[in-house]
N, C-alpha and C positions, 0 to 999 in steps of 0.2 A: 503493499499500500504507500510505502514511503516513497517508492519510485514515482507514483503517480501524482503525489503530492509535490513533489520536487519538479516533475514535469508541467504541472499547472502553474506554479510559482514562476517557472522560466516562461511559460507563455505568456502571463500577465506581464513580467516585466519586459519581454520582448515587444507586448502590444503598446506598452507606454513610451519605450524609448527607441523604437525601431528607426534605424537610418544614422544613429550616431555611432554606436559601437559595432566593429566590423568583426565578422565571425573568421577564425582562423580554423582549417582542418589540422588537428594536430595529432600527433602519434599516440598522445597520451590520453585525448579527449576531442570531443566535437562540440564546439560553442555553437548553438543552435540558434540561427536568426530564421524567424518564420519568414521564408523567402517570398513573402508577397511584398518584398521591397520594391517600391515604385522605381527605383533606379536600375532594375534589372530590364534587360531587353527580351521580354517574354510577351509582347504584344500579340504575337501570331497565336498564342496559347491561351492568354489569359487577358480579358477585358475588364478594366477598373471602371466602374460607374462614377459619374462626376457628383457623387455624394459625398459629404464628408462628416466623419464621426465628431459629436458633440458631447461633452459631460454637462449635466445641469441637475443641480441638488440631489447628486450622487447616482444620477441615472444616465443611460447613454441613449441618443438619439442620432438623428442626422440632418444636416443643412444642405441646401444647394449652393452653388458657388456665389450667388448673390447675397448669402447669409439668411435666407428664409428657410425657415424649420419645415421640413417636409415628413420627417418621421418623428412624431413626439418622443423625447427622451422618456423610456420606461422599461430598458432593460439593465440588467446587473451589469452586463459586459456586452460589448459589441465590436465587431471587426469591420474593416473596410470591406466593400463590395468588390467581389471577384466573380465574373461570369454571372452577373446580375443575382448574386447571393451573398448574404452576409451571415458569419455566424454569430448567434447570440447566446446569452446565457440568462436564464430564469431559474431561481430556487435550486443552483446548482446542478442544473441540467442544460446540455447545449442543442441547439437546434438552428434553423437557419429562415432568415426572411428575405423578400424579394424587395425591390426598390421601391414598392408601396408601403412597406412595413408589415405585409401579410406574412403571417408563419406558413410558409411553404412546407416547412418539415417542422413538426413541433419539437419543442425541447424534449430529449429523451436520451441524449448520450452522456457517457461520462466524460468524454472530451470529443471535440470536432474541429476539425482545420478546414482550410480556405480549398474551393474547389480548384483544381489543376487538371487540364486535359479532360474536362467534363466529369471528374470523378472527386470525391472528397474522402479523405482519411478519417475515419472514426474509431473510436474506443468502446467497444462492448463487452461487459465482463471481463476486463482485463486482457482481451485480445484485440487486435487491429484488423479493420475490414475496410471496404471502401462502398459508398453509396453513389447513385447517380443524382442528377439535380431534382428528382422527384421524391428522394429519400429512400429509394429502394437499395436494399443490400445486393449489389452484383458480385462483390467478391467478399465471401464469408469472412467473418472475424476467426482469424486463426494465426495471426502472425505475434510473436513475442513483441517486436518493434517494426516499425515501418515509416517510410518516407512518401511524401506525395509523388504522384505521376509526373515524369516530365518527358518530352519526346517519346512518348508511348511505353515507357518502362518506369517501374518503382522498385527501390530497394527494400527487402523484406529482410527480416531476422527469423531464421528456423535452425532450432536446436544449436544456439550460440554463434551460428556463422551467417553472414550475410551474402544473399543473392539477388535476383532481379526477377520480377513477374511482368507478364503482359496485361492487357486489358481484360483477357478471360480469367485472370488469377493462375495462368500456367508459369511454373519456373521455367524460364528461358536461359537465364544463367544461373547454375547451379550455387547454392549457398557453399562459399568457401573462403570467404574474406573476413577479416576479424572486423572491419568496419566498411560501409559503402556509401557512396554519396549520389547526388543527381547526375545524370547525364546534362551536358553542357556542351554545344558545337561538337557533338558526337562522341565526346569523351566523358567517363565518369573517374573521379577518385576513388581509390579502394586501398584498404591498409592490411598489409601482410608483415606479421613479425614486427609490429611498431613502426613500420616504415610506409610512405605513401607513394603510389605510383598511379597509372591510368590505364584503363582498359576501353575497348570499343565496344559496340553494341553487340557484338558477337562473343564477347567474354574473353578476347584475345588481350593480353598485355602489350601494350604499344609504348609504354613509358615505363620502365623498370621502378620497382618501389625501392627508391634511394633517398627519399626525402623525409624529413622530421616533420615538416609542415608544408601544406601546400592550398592553393584555392583553385577554384573552378576556371576552365578556359574561357577567356572572353577575348574576341577580337584576335582570335589565333594565338594567344598568350596566356600563360599561368604563372602565377607568382610561387616561388618556391624558396625554402629555406636551406642555406647551405652554411653550415657551421653557426655564425650569430648574426649572418646577414642574409637579406632577400634579394633575389634576381628574378628573371622571367625566362622560361623556356618555351620553345614553339610546341606544335603537336607532335614532332619526331622526339622531342626529348632533349633538342639541342639548347644549349644555354646561348640565349641571344641578347640578353641585357645582364651586364654582371652582377653578382652579389654584391651590393654596395650600400644597400639601404636597411635602416633599423626595424622597418615594417612595410609592408606594401599589400596593395588591395587589388582588385580586379579593375581592368579598363573598361570605362564606359564612355562612348563618344569621344573616343581618341584620347582620354586622360585617365591617369591612375592615380590614385593617392599613395604616396610614399612619406616615409617618416626619416628624417635624418637628425641625428642626435635626439632632442625631445621636441622638434619642431615637424609640421607637417606641410607638405606642398604637393605638387601635381607634375608628373612626367608625360611625355607622348610616348608612343609605341616603339620609337627609336632609343628610348632611354634618355632622352634630352628633358632636363629640368626646365619646364615652360612657365611655371608659377612657383616662385621661390618658398622653401620650406620656412615660412615664418608665422604660422599658425599654432595656436595651441590644440584645437581640434578642429575636425572638418568632416563633411560628408562627401559622397560622391556627386558628381554633376548631374542634374536632372532638370530638364527643359531649360537648360542653359545657364543655370544658376547652382551655387554650393554653399551651403552654410559654413560657415568659419568662426572660430574663436579667437578673439583679440582682447587681451585685459580683462578677462573674465565676463565677455559679454559676446554674443553670437549676433553676426551680420551675414549679408549674401555678397559674393563675387561671382562676376561673368568669368567666361572661359579665356579672358585675357588678365584675370587676375585683378581686375579693377572693383573696388567696392561699390556696389549700386544700392545696397540698402545697408544704413549705416549699423555698427553694432550696438544694440539697446536690448537684447533678449537675454534671459537667463539660459534658455535652450531654444535650439532651432531645428526643425528637421527638413527634409527635402521637399520641394515644389513637386505637387501631383495635381493635374488638371488644372494648372494656373493658381492654385493655393497651397500656403504651406502652414504647418501646424508649429505655433512658438508657445512660449511658457513666459510669463512674467509673474513673479513673487508667488509661484507655485501655481498659477492659473494658466489654462490652456485657451488659446484664441487662434484665429485664421488670418493670415495677411494674404494680399495679392502681390503681383509681381513689382508693384511701386512701393510695398512697405505698408500700405494701408489696412487697417484692420476692418475685414467684413465679418467678422464675428469676435466681439470683444472678449477678453480673457476672462474665464468664468472657472468655477469648481462645483 
């Protein structure tokens, strides 16, 4: 039971802080980001509706991009819409609503995750399975652990080993890995004997498991840790950006976050520093802007590194559908691309 309590706490924290802390795929552990991150390039698989979650009087609801409440705050928890569905929590049970607020799938699950590839991962009696958008269990709960579908495959844990299933629930890559993660750009990170490498969709190892930490491939590159530094490999496993960074993230829109010393900046796919490492915290670029922390406050820069929204927020997340979630004095609000509030900070 303790495992599920911990999983719930992780999910809640992620739900609050998504976009600020970046996950690493580590030899010792996986720091899970609920990768419904708006920075990811998954538009062909997952469509986010232009509704924005708010918290009012301790309950969650949704506004549109003008700040108008379209779903009254009445849920104990709620997540952003993916494929016209949002997970909601009522009385310790999870279900799903549509963009009108109607309960399409009544709260009934111990845990429920976002839809991906038109299927959602749910926990039933301590086993993981998958439902369709109507709530029908199409892959019966049977797995010790599991991840969402990406690119037609999902990583699942069977008898302490990880493999992959297809949409029918059939094991197409037999459980043989200590850990396994999502497929991205045709490759998935897997762990063998405390080292990470990559397999293709046929289960063949294409990059040998030689790394202590690694990230998913993005724009043909993946960050890997060699010694105490991070560099980037290509899909053949060749090191194309030398390991000279203290931390490194995935590429989005031809920019990747890197850490040099105690500061954060951005590089291009050639490894050139294009935005100097001078920030205390950062997010990835999304919709042409990234949140950065300067002197204990967050603002936003453009892809040239110019500060276009001055630092004045205690916390700031990435832009999605032209709005960004920001915090002031522990209260959450939404700003537009000019930095104006369309939903004033509230709790």
